[in-house]
N, C-alpha and C positions, 0 to 999 in steps of 0.2 A: 298280939302285939298292938292291935288297934285300941284295945281297952286299957292297956298298960301305960301308954304314953301318947301325949298329943303330938301331932306332926309326923307320925309314922307313915300315914297314908294321906293322899290328897283329899279324901273325903271319908266320912264315917262308913263303915262296912256293916251291912246286915247279913243274915244267913242267905237271903236271896242273892245279894251281891256276890258273896263267896261262892255259891253254887254256880252262878252265871260265869264268873271268871274261871272256875274249874272246868266247866263244860267247854268254854271257849278255848282253853289250852288243849284239852283232850281231843276236841273235834278239829283242831288245827285251822280254824277259820281266821285266827288272828284278831287283834284288837282294833285295827282299822281306824279310819277317820270318822266313819258314821257308826255310832253306837247307840243302843237303847239307853235312855236315861231314867225312865220310870220303872218301878217294880213290875207293873203290868207288861210293859214292852219287853223287859228282860225275861219274864216268864214265857211270853210268846216266842221269843228268840230261843230260849232254852228248849222249848218243845220242838221247834224246828230243827235245832242242832241234833237233839236226841233222835228225832225221826230220820234225819239224814244218816246218822251213824248206823241206825238199825237197817235202813235201806241198803247201805253199803255192805253190811254184814250178811243180809239175805242174798244180795247179788253174788257175793263171794261164795256163799254156801251153794248156790245154784251152779256156779261155774265149776267149783271143786267136785260137786256131785256128778256133773256131766262128764268131766274128765275121768273120774273114777269109773263111771259106767262104761265109757268108751274103752278104757284100758282093760276092764273086766271082759268085755266082749271080744276084744282083740286077743286076750290070753286064752279064751275058750276055743277060738277058731283055729 
């Protein structure tokens, strides 16, 4: 859409911009009042958002594993 017509977006979008906005939506951090403006800042922010998502996934995996282990011990006893 950005390349098809002028005025579709408030600024030209690059692949980095598109990936940044996609990660922002999926990580549910929102678009907020303070946003990175340069490509470098957006890349650093994307790395942080990706790391946060991975950290949450690992934490959920640990909790689920602990619950399954506890339920397994409870069923054996």
